[in-house]
BANUTI-946278 format. One line per 10 residues: their letters; for each residue x, z, y of N, C-alpha, C. Coordinates in steps of 0.1 Angstrom, whole numbers, plus 5000, padded with zeros to 4 digits. Example, Ala and Ser with C-alpha at 12.3 -4.5 7.8 and 13.67 -1.06 7.14 Angstrom:
2
as	5132:5078:4943:5123:5078:4955:5132:5078:4967; 5128:5071:4978:5137:5071:4989:5129:5079:5000
//
This chain:
268
vdlshlspee	4799:4944:5597:4809:4936:5604:4806:4921:5602; 4805:4913:5612:4802:4899:5611:4815:4892:5608; 4815:4885:5597:4827:4878:5592:4826:4863:5594; 4815:4859:5600:4813:4844:5601:4823:4837:5610; 4828:4845:5620:4837:4838:5630:4852:4838:5625; 4854:4845:5613:4868:4845:5608:4871:4833:5599; 4884:4830:5598:4888:4819:5589:4887:4824:5575; 4887:4815:5565:4886:4819:5551:4898:4828:5547; 4910:4826:5552:4921:4835:5548:4919:4849:5554; 4914:4850:5566:4912:4863:5572:4900:4870:5565
rwrveharmh	4890:4862:5562:4878:4868:5555:4883:4874:5541; 4892:4867:5534:4896:4871:5521:4904:4884:5523; 4912:4885:5534:4920:4897:5536:4911:4909:5539; 4900:4907:5547:4891:4918:5550:4884:4923:5537; 4880:4913:5529:4873:4917:5516:4883:4924:5507; 4895:4920:5507:4905:4926:5498:4907:4941:5503; 4908:4943:5516:4910:4956:5522:4898:4965:5518; 4886:4959:5519:4874:4967:5516:4874:4971:5501; 4879:4962:5492:4879:4966:5478:4889:4977:5476; 4901:4977:5482:4911:4987:5481:4905:5001:5486
akhrgheamh	4898:5000:5497:4892:5012:5502:4881:5018:5493; 4874:5009:5487:4863:5014:5478:4869:5020:5465; 4880:5015:5460:4886:5020:5448:4898:5028:5450; 4899:5034:5462:4910:5043:5465:4911:5055:5455; 4922:5058:5450:4924:5069:5441:4923:5065:5426; 4919:5052:5424:4918:5048:5410:4932:5046:5403; 4942:5043:5411:4955:5041:5406:4960:5054:5400; 4958:5065:5407:4962:5078:5402:4954:5082:5389; 4941:5079:5389:4933:5081:5378:4938:5073:5365; 4941:5060:5367:4946:5052:5356:4959:5057:5351
aemvliliat	4968:5062:5360:4981:5067:5356:4979:5080:5348; 4969:5088:5352:4966:5100:5345:4961:5097:5331; 4952:5087:5330:4946:5083:5317:4957:5078:5308; 4967:5070:5313:4978:5065:5305:4986:5077:5300; 4989:5087:5308:4997:5098:5304:4989:5106:5293; 4976:5108:5295:4968:5115:5284:4969:5107:5271; 4968:5094:5272:4968:5086:5260:4982:5087:5253; 4993:5087:5260:5006:5088:5254:5008:5102:5248; 5003:5112:5255:5004:5126:5250:4996:5127:5237; 4984:5121:5237:4976:5122:5225:4982:5115:5213
lvvaqlllvq	4988:5103:5216:4995:5096:5205:5007:5104:5199; 5014:5110:5208:5026:5118:5204:5021:5130:5196; 5011:5137:5201:5006:5149:5194:5000:5145:5180; 4993:5134:5180:4987:5129:5167:4998:5125:5157; 5009:5119:5162:5020:5116:5153:5026:5128:5147; 5028:5138:5156:5034:5151:5151:5025:5158:5141; 5012:5158:5143:5003:5164:5134:5003:5156:5121; 5003:5143:5121:5003:5135:5109:5016:5137:5101; 5027:5139:5108:5040:5142:5101:5039:5155:5094; 5034:5165:5101:5033:5179:5096:5023:5179:5084
wkqrhprsyn	5012:5171:5085:5002:5171:5074:5009:5164:5062; 5016:5153:5064:5023:5146:5053:5033:5155:5046; 5041:5163:5054:5051:5172:5048:5045:5184:5041; 5035:5190:5047:5029:5202:5041:5019:5199:5030; 5011:5189:5031:5001:5186:5021:5001:5171:5018; 5012:5166:5011:5013:5152:5009:5002:5146:5000; 4997:5154:4991:4987:5149:4982:4974:5146:4990; 4969:5155:4998:4957:5152:5006:4959:5141:5016; 4971:5141:5022:4974:5130:5031:4974:5116:5025; 4980:5115:5013:4980:5102:5006:4966:5099:5002
mvtlfqmwvv	4958:5108:4997:4944:5105:4993:4936:5100:5005; 4936:5107:5016:4928:5103:5028:4932:5090:5033; 4945:5087:5035:4950:5074:5040:4947:5063:5030; 4948:5066:5017:4945:5056:5007:4930:5052:5007; 4922:5062:5009:4907:5060:5009:4903:5052:5021; 4909:5056:5033:4906:5048:5045:4911:5034:5044; 4923:5031:5039:4927:5018:5038:4919:5010:5028; 4913:5016:5018:4905:5009:5008:4891:5006:5013; 4885:5016:5021:4871:5014:5025:4869:5008:5038; 4878:5010:5048:4876:5005:5062:4874:4990:5062
plyftiklyw	4882:4982:5055:4880:4967:5055:4866:4963:5051; 4859:4971:5043:4846:4967:5038:4836:4966:5049; 4837:4975:5059:4828:4974:5071:4830:4961:5078; 4842:4957:5081:4845:4944:5089:4841:4932:5080; 4843:4933:5067:4840:4922:5058:4825:4919:5058; 4817:4930:5058:4802:4928:5058:4798:4924:5072; 4803:4929:5082:4799:4926:5096:4803:4912:5100; 4814:4907:5095:4819:4893:5099:4815:4883:5088; 4809:4887:5078:4804:4878:5067:4816:4871:5060; 4826:4879:5057:4838:4874:5049:4835:4875:5035
wrflviwvlf	4827:4867:5029:4822:4868:5015:4833:4867:5005; 4843:4858:5008:4854:4856:4998:4862:4868:4997; 4865:4875:5008:4873:4887:5007:4864:4898:5000; 4851:4898:5003:4842:4908:4997:4842:4907:4982; 4841:4895:4977:4841:4892:4962:4854:4897:4956; 4865:4894:4962:4878:4898:4956:4879:4913:4957; 4875:4919:4968:4876:4933:4970:4867:4941:4959; 4855:4935:4956:4847:4942:4947:4853:4941:4933; 4859:4929:4929:4865:4928:4916:4877:4937:4915; 4885:4937:4925:4897:4946:4925:4893:4961:4924
savtafvtfr	4883:4964:4932:4878:4978:4932:4872:4982:4918; 4865:4973:4912:4859:4977:4899:4869:4979:4888; 4879:4970:4887:4889:4972:4877:4898:4984:4880; 4902:4985:4893:4910:4996:4897:4903:5010:4895; 4890:5010:4897:4883:5023:4895:4882:5026:4880; 4881:5016:4872:4881:5019:4857:4895:5024:4853; 4905:5017:4857:4919:5021:4854:4922:5035:4859; 4918:5038:4871:4920:5052:4877:4912:5062:4869; 4900:5059:4865:4892:5068:4857:4899:5071:4844; 4905:5061:4837:4912:5063:4825:4924:5072:4827
atrkplvqtt	4931:5069:4838:4943:5077:4841:4941:5091:4844; 4929:5095:4849:4927:5109:4852:4919:5117:4842; 4917:5111:4830:4910:5118:4819:4920:5128:4812; 4914:5138:4807:4921:5148:4799:4913:5151:4787; 4919:5150:4775:4933:5145:4772:4934:5130:4774; 4947:5126:4777:4950:5112:4780:4950:5104:4767; 4943:5093:4767:4944:5084:4756:4957:5077:4755; 4962:5075:4743:4976:5070:4741:4979:5057:4748; 4969:5048:4748:4971:5035:4754:4969:5034:4769; 4965:5045:4775:4962:5045:4789:4974:5042:4798
prlvykwfll	4986:5049:4796:4997:5046:4805:5001:5031:4805; 5001:5025:4793:5004:5011:4792:4994:5002:4799; 4981:5006:4798:4970:4998:4805:4972:4999:4820; 4975:5011:4825:4976:5013:4839:4988:5005:4845; 4999:5006:4838:5011:4999:4844:5009:4984:4842; 5003:4979:4832:5000:4965:4830:4992:4959:4842; 4981:4967:4845:4972:4962:4855:4978:4962:4869; 4985:4973:4873:4991:4973:4886:5003:4964:4886; 5010:4961:4875:5021:4952:4875:5015:4937:4877; 5004:4934:4871:4998:4921:4874:4994:4920:4888
iykisyatgi	4988:4930:4894:4984:4929:4908:4996:4927:4917; 5007:4934:4914:5019:4933:4922:5024:4919:4921; 5024:4913:4910:5029:4899:4908:5021:4889:4916; 5007:4891:4915:4998:4882:4922:5000:4883:4937; 5000:4896:4942:5001:4898:4956:5014:4894:4962; 5025:4896:4954:5038:4891:4959:5038:4876:4960; 5033:4869:4950:5033:4854:4950:5024:4849:4962; 5013:4856:4964:5004:4852:4974:5010:4854:4988; 5017:4865:4990:5023:4867:5003:5034:4857:5006; 5042:4854:4995:5053:4844:4997:5047:4830:5001
vgymavmftl	5037:4826:4994:5030:4813:4997:5025:4813:5011; 5018:4824:5015:5013:4825:5028:5024:4824:5039; 5035:4831:5037:5046:4831:5046:5052:4817:5047; 5053:4810:5036:5059:4797:5036:5049:4787:5044; 5036:4789:5042:5026:4781:5049:5027:4783:5064; 5029:4795:5068:5030:4798:5083:5042:4792:5088; 5054:4793:5081:5066:4788:5086:5066:4772:5086; 5060:4766:5076:5058:4752:5076:5050:4747:5088; 5040:4755:5091:5031:4751:5103:5039:4752:5116; 5047:4763:5117:5054:4765:5129:5065:4753:5131
fglnllfrik	5070:4748:5120:5080:4737:5121:5073:4723:5121; 5060:4723:5121:5053:4710:5121:5053:4703:5108; 5057:4709:5097:5057:4702:5084:5043:4699:5078; 5033:4706:5084:5019:4704:5079:5015:4690:5082; 5021:4683:5092:5017:4670:5096:5021:4660:5086; 5031:4663:5077:5034:4654:5067:5023:4652:5056; 5015:4663:5055:5004:4662:5046:4991:4660:5053; 4991:4656:5066:4980:4653:5074:4970:4665:5074; 4975:4677:5075:4967:4689:5076:4968:4694:5091; 4956:4697:5096:4955:4702:5110:4963:4715:5112
pedamdfgis	4970:4717:5123:4977:4730:5125:4969:4742:5123; 4957:4742:5129:4948:4754:5128:4944:4757:5114; 4941:4746:5106:4938:4749:5092:4949:4754:5084; 4961:4748:5086:4973:4753:5079:4977:4767:5083; 4975:4771:5096:4979:4784:5100:4968:4794:5095; 4956:4791:5095:4946:4800:5089:4948:4802:5074; 4952:4792:5067:4954:4793:5053:4966:4802:5051; 4977:4800:5058:4989:4809:5056:4987:4823:5060; 4980:4826:5071:4977:4839:5076:4968:4846:5066; 4958:4839:5060:4949:4845:5051:4956:4849:5038
llfyglyygv	4965:4841:5033:4972:4844:5021:4982:4855:5023; 4988:4855:5035:4998:4866:5039:4990:4880:5040; 4978:4879:5045:4971:4892:5046:4966:4897:5032; 4962:4888:5024:4958:4892:5010:4969:4898:5003; 4981:4891:5004:4993:4896:4997:4997:4910:5002; 4997:4912:5015:5002:4925:5020:4991:4936:5017; 4979:4933:5019:4968:4943:5018:4967:4948:5003; 4966:4939:4994:4964:4943:4980:4978:4948:4974; 4989:4943:4979:5002:4948:4975:5003:4963:4978; 5001:4966:4991:5002:4980:4995:4991:4989:4988
lerdfaemca	4979:4984:4987:4969:4992:4980:4972:4994:4966; 4977:4984:4959:4981:4986:4945:4992:4996:4943; 5002:4996:4952:5013:5005:4950:5008:5020:4952; 4999:5022:4962:4994:5036:4964:4986:5041:4952; 4977:5032:4947:4969:5036:4935:4978:5038:4923; 4988:5030:4921:4997:5031:4910:5004:5045:4911; 5009:5048:4923:5016:5061:4924:5007:5073:4921; 4994:5072:4926:4985:5083:4923:4982:5084:4908; 4980:5073:4901:4977:5073:4887:4989:5078:4879; 5001:5074:4883:5014:5079:4877:5015:5094:4878
dymastigfy	5012:5100:4889:5012:5114:4891:5002:5121:4881; 4990:5116:4881:4980:5122:4873:4984:5121:4858; 4988:5110:4853:4992:5108:4839:5003:5117:4835; 5014:5117:4844:5026:5125:4841:5023:5140:4840; 5014:5145:4850:5011:5159:4849:5002:5162:4838; 4994:5153:4833:4985:5155:4822:4993:5156:4809; 5003:5147:4807:5011:5147:4795:5020:5160:4795; 5024:5164:4807:5031:5177:4807:5046:5177:4808; 5052:5165:4808:5067:5164:4809:5072:5163:4823; 5062:5162:4832:5066:5160:4846:5058:5170:4855
sasgmptkhl	5065:5175:4865:5058:5184:4875:5064:5181:4888; 5056:5178:4898:5061:5175:4912:5069:5186:4917; 5065:5198:4914:5073:5210:4919:5073:5220:4908; 5085:5225:4905:5087:5235:4894:5091:5228:4881; 5090:5236:4870:5094:5231:4857:5083:5225:4850; 5086:5215:4841:5075:5209:4833:5069:5219:4823; 5057:5216:4819:5050:5226:4810:5053:5224:4796; 5061:5213:4792:5065:5211:4779:5080:5208:4778; 5086:5210:4767:5100:5207:4765:5101:5193:4759; 5109:5185:4765:5110:5171:4760:5120:5169:4749
sdsvcavcgq	5115:5164:4738:5123:5161:4726:5130:5147:4728; 5141:5145:4721:5148:5132:4722:5140:5121:4716; 5131:5124:4708:5123:5114:4701:5110:5111:4708; 5107:5117:4720:5094:5115:4727:5097:5109:4740; 5088:5099:4744:5089:5093:4758:5081:5102:4767; 5088:5106:4778:5081:5115:4787:5070:5109:4796; 5070:5095:4796:5060:5088:4804:5047:5087:4797; 5048:5083:4784:5035:5081:4777:5033:5092:4767; 5043:5100:4764:5041:5111:4754:5041:5107:4740; 5045:5095:4737:5045:5090:4723:5059:5090:4717
qifvdvneeg	5060:5089:4704:5072:5088:4697:5080:5076:4701; 5093:5077:4703:5101:5066:4707:5105:5058:4695; 5109:5065:4684:5112:5058:4672:5102:5062:4661; 5096:5051:4655:5086:5054:4645:5089:5046:4632; 5085:5052:4621:5087:5045:4608:5077:5034:4606; 5079:5026:4596:5071:5015:4593:5056:5019:4591; 5054:5030:4584:5041:5035:4580:5035:5044:4591; 5042:5047:4601:5037:5056:4612:5030:5048:4623; 5021:5054:4630:5014:5048:4641:5021:5051:4654; 5024:5041:4662:5031:5043:4674:5035:5030:4681
iientyrlsc	5043:5031:4692:5047:5020:4700:5061:5016:4696; 5062:5003:4692:5075:4998:4688:5080:4988:4699; 5090:4992:4706:5096:4984:4717:5110:4988:4720; 5116:4981:4729:5130:4985:4733:5130:4998:4741; 5141:5005:4741:5142:5017:4748:5153:5016:4759; 5153:5026:4768:5162:5026:4779:5167:5041:4781; 5180:5043:4782:5185:5056:4784:5190:5057:4799; 5185:5067:4806:5190:5069:4820:5203:5076:4820; 5209:5077:4832:5222:5083:4833:5221:5098:4830; 5209:5104:4830:5208:5118:4826:5206:5120:4811
nnvfhefcir	5207:5108:4803:5207:5108:4789:5193:5109:4783; 5183:5110:4791:5169:5109:4786:5165:5095:4783; 5158:5093:4771:5155:5080:4766:5140:5078:4767; 5136:5066:4771:5122:5062:4773:5119:5048:4768; 5106:5045:4765:5103:5031:4763:5106:5023:4775; 5112:5011:4773:5116:5003:4784:5104:5000:4793; 5092:4996:4788:5081:4993:4796:5076:5005:4803; 5076:5017:4797:5072:5029:4804:5080:5033:4816; 5094:5032:4814:5102:5036:4825:5102:5026:4836; 5100:5013:4833:5098:5003:4843:5085:5006:4851
gwcivgkkqt	5074:5009:4844:5062:5012:4851:5063:5025:4860; 5070:5035:4854:5072:5047:4862:5080:5045:4875; 5092:5039:4873:5101:5037:4884:5097:5027:4895; 5091:5016:4890:5088:5005:4899:5074:5004:4903; 5065:5004:4893:5050:5003:4896:5046:5016:4902; 5050:5027:4896:5046:5041:4901:5054:5046:4913; 5063:5038:4918:5071:5042:4930:5079:5055:4928; 5084:5057:4916:5092:5069:4914:5106:5065:4913; 5115:5073:4919:5130:5070:4918:5137:5082:4912; 5130:5089:4904:5137:5101:4897:5133:5100:4882
cpyckekvdl	5140:5107:4874:5137:5108:4860:5124:5115:4858; 5115:5111:4849:5102:5117:4847:5103:5131:4842; 5114:5135:4837:5116:5149:4832:5125:5158:4840; 5137:5153:4842:5147:5162:4849:5148:5159:4864; 5141:5149:4869:5141:5145:4883:5154:5141:4889; 5163:5137:4880:5176:5131:4885:5174:5118:4891; 5181:5115:4902:5180:5102:4910:5182:5090:4901; 5174:5080:4902:5175:5068:4895:5179:5056:4904; 5190:5049:4900:5195:5038:4908:5187:5025:4902; 5177:5021:4910:5169:5010:4905:5177:4997:4904
krmfsnpy	5186:4994:4913:5194:4982:4913:5203:4982:4901; 5209:4993:4897:5217:4994:4885:5209:4994:4873; 5197:4999:4874:5188:5001:4862:5182:4987:4858; 5177:4980:4868:5170:4967:4865:5175:4957:4875; 5183:4947:4871:5188:4937:4880:5176:4928:4884; 5166:4926:4876:5154:4918:4879:5142:4926:4873; 5137:4935:4882:5126:4944:4877:5115:4937:4870; 5111:4926:4875:5099:4919:4869:5102:4906:4863
//
């Protein structure tokens, strides 16, 4: 068809009609693809929920491994060397701590080492996230101009710190929970399902397995103790690590619910 005698507006209408004729049926295909995508997402969510309910340990291990390893690919691909250095340092120390936590028999100093490391990472990631959030808010309100900082630089700084705080904070909590489960099951005073393999004495801490009260000439841990509402007594540092760092809200022995707000007004 000769379009030379048509006006620009008429020529555009003819070309638009040709395009619709050429792609006729694509709307139905796109709608079908959207429905398939929605159905896939729904089914995937249902499967993930069932997996988490039926096999929580394998679910936690797989998701933790993916969250730990996947950023490594993008880090190397995009040349984010600063993140890579921090990731390697965190992974090296965490791998050593996790190795110590999964050994049998468990060394007496291991529970304290595990909780100290993950408590330190929690404090750093929490502070980093707060500073990043404040930097983002200051940039949105234009306060960065008071310090003669470009908006894009201030926003990049804030988002980077916020990402570091959230990523390592979540990663630390999951690793801490896994290590707490391994150590508690090794000591024998805790079992995720069923009865513990050992009977808890009033003079033993169920978290670390050490004597709560020791004489001057005896070897042991001397520190403050804490009694839960179930009347079980623990080292204060151990029960803090169990309930807060290890993400546990039950007694390590009898599994009675623990009120963290009543227990620690200021956990850290």
